[in-house]
C-alpha positions in Angstrom: -6.3 -1.0 -9.6 -5.4 2.3 -11.2 -2.2 2.7 -8.9 -1.1 -0.7 -9.6 -1.7 -0.7 -13.5 0.4 2.9 -13.6 3.2 0.9 -11.5 3.2 -1.7 -13.6 4.9 0.4 -16.1 7.7 1.2 -13.8 8.9 3.0 -10.8 6.9 6.2 -10.2 6.9 9.3 -7.4 3.8 10.7 -6.3 4.3 13.9 -8.1 4.3 11.5 -11.7 1.1 9.6 -10.4 -0.8 12.7 -9.5 -1.8 14.0 -13.2 -1.7 10.6 -14.8 -4.1 9.4 -12.2 -6.3 12.6 -11.4 -6.3 12.3 -7.7 -5.2 14.8 -5.2 -1.8 14.2 -3.7 -3.2 13.8 -0.1 -5.4 11.0 -1.5 -2.8 9.5 -3.6 -0.6 9.1 -0.6 -3.1 7.7 1.2 -3.9 4.9 -0.9 -0.4 4.0 -1.6 0.1 4.0 1.9 -2.4 1.2 2.1 -0.9 -0.3 -0.8 2.5 -0.5 1.0 1.1 -2.1 4.2 -0.4 -4.8 2.4 2.8 -5.7 1.0 1.7 -4.9 -2.9 4.1 -1.7 -3.5 7.4 -0.5 -1.6 8.6 3.0 -1.5 12.0 3.8 -1.7 13.3 7.8 -0.3 15.5 9.5 -3.3 16.2 12.9 -1.8 12.9 14.5 -1.0 10.9 11.8 -3.0 9.9 8.5 -2.7 9.7 6.1 -5.9 6.8 3.5 -5.7 7.3 0.3 -7.4 5.2 -3.0 -7.4 6.0 -5.7 -5.2 5.8 -9.1 -7.5 6.0 -11.5 -4.4 2.9 -9.5 -2.9 0.9 -9.7 -6.1 1.3 -12.9 -6.3 0.2 -13.9 -2.8 -3.1 -11.5 -3.4 -3.5 -13.6 -6.8 -3.0 -16.7 -5.2 -5.7 -15.7 -2.4 -8.3 -14.5 -5.0 -8.1 -17.6 -6.9 -8.8 -19.7 -3.6 -11.6 -17.4 -2.7 -13.1 -17.9 -6.2 -12.6 -21.6 -6.4 -13.8 -21.9 -3.0 -10.6 -24.0 -2.0 -10.6 -22.5 1.6 -8.8 -19.0 0.9 -8.4 -17.4 4.1 -10.0 -13.7 4.2 -8.3 -11.7 6.5 
């Protein structure tokens, strides 16, 4: 959640997120990979840096899944 909150303020690279979040670079990169695979963030290479940004469609899908789960209307758990 902290990573998504940081990215909600705009596109960032790992080098900017490490001091902001207080996480080790390898741990942050691991979590960004998981968020990328889940479709919640995307990364674009700029030289040696990868700039990460939130994927609005991914967040909307997650929000809908969570709402379905909470309301008991048959949300699918993957």
